[in-house]
C-alpha positions in Angstrom: -8.8 -9.5 -4.5 -6.4 -6.7 -3.1 -3.8 -5.4 -5.4 -0.5 -5.1 -4.0 1.6 -1.8 -4.8 5.5 -2.1 -5.1 6.1 1.5 -4.4 4.2 3.7 -1.7 1.9 6.3 -3.0 3.1 9.6 -4.0 0.4 11.8 -2.3 -1.8 11.8 0.7 -4.8 13.6 1.7 -5.2 14.7 5.4 -8.6 14.9 6.9 -8.1 18.6 6.9 -7.9 18.6 3.3 -4.3 19.3 3.2 -2.5 17.3 0.0 0.8 16.0 0.9 3.4 14.9 -1.6 5.6 12.2 -0.3 9.2 13.5 0.3 10.4 10.3 -1.6 9.3 12.2 -4.8 11.8 14.9 -4.3 15.1 14.4 -6.3 17.8 12.8 -4.0 15.6 11.4 -1.3 16.0 7.8 -0.9 16.2 7.4 2.9 14.9 9.4 5.9 17.8 11.0 6.5 18.0 12.4 3.1 14.3 13.3 3.6 15.0 15.5 6.8 17.8 17.6 5.0 15.3 18.1 1.8 12.3 19.0 3.7 14.3 21.2 6.4 11.9 23.7 8.2 9.8 24.4 5.2 6.3 24.5 5.4 4.3 21.3 7.0 5.1 17.8 6.3 3.6 14.6 7.1 5.3 11.0 7.9 2.7 8.2 8.0 2.7 4.6 8.0 0.7 1.9 6.1 -2.3 0.5 7.9 -3.6 -3.1 7.5 -6.9 -3.8 5.5 -8.8 -4.5 9.1 -7.4 -1.1 10.4 -8.6 0.4 7.3 -12.2 -0.9 7.6 -12.1 0.0 11.1 -10.9 3.6 10.3 -13.5 4.1 7.5 -16.5 3.1 10.1 -15.1 5.7 12.6 -14.7 8.4 10.1 -18.3 7.5 8.8 -19.7 7.7 12.4 -17.7 10.6 13.3 -19.2 12.5 10.1 -22.7 11.4 10.7 -22.4 13.1 14.0 -20.8 16.1 12.7 -23.4 16.4 10.0 -26.1 15.9 12.9 -25.2 18.8 14.9 -24.9 20.9 12.1 -28.4 19.7 10.8 -30.2 20.2 14.5 -28.9 23.9 14.5 -30.4 24.9 11.1 -34.1 26.5 11.4 -36.4 25.3 8.5 -38.8 27.8 7.4 
């Protein structure tokens, strides 16, 4: 059984390893308009949308496939002695 969250997650991790803090964790940010003012031009920011369970499963299959392919290229380039 899937548990429903009443609040969005406070952090997100990008595929590049960057960790993002939700702008809604910042003081005084309750709307997207406030978020743009709070973030301004400081650093990198990320705005995302939640995906469905079916989309999540499809995404994970694609990520597994892509990571296997990338690992195969790296492994294929190694010379065992």
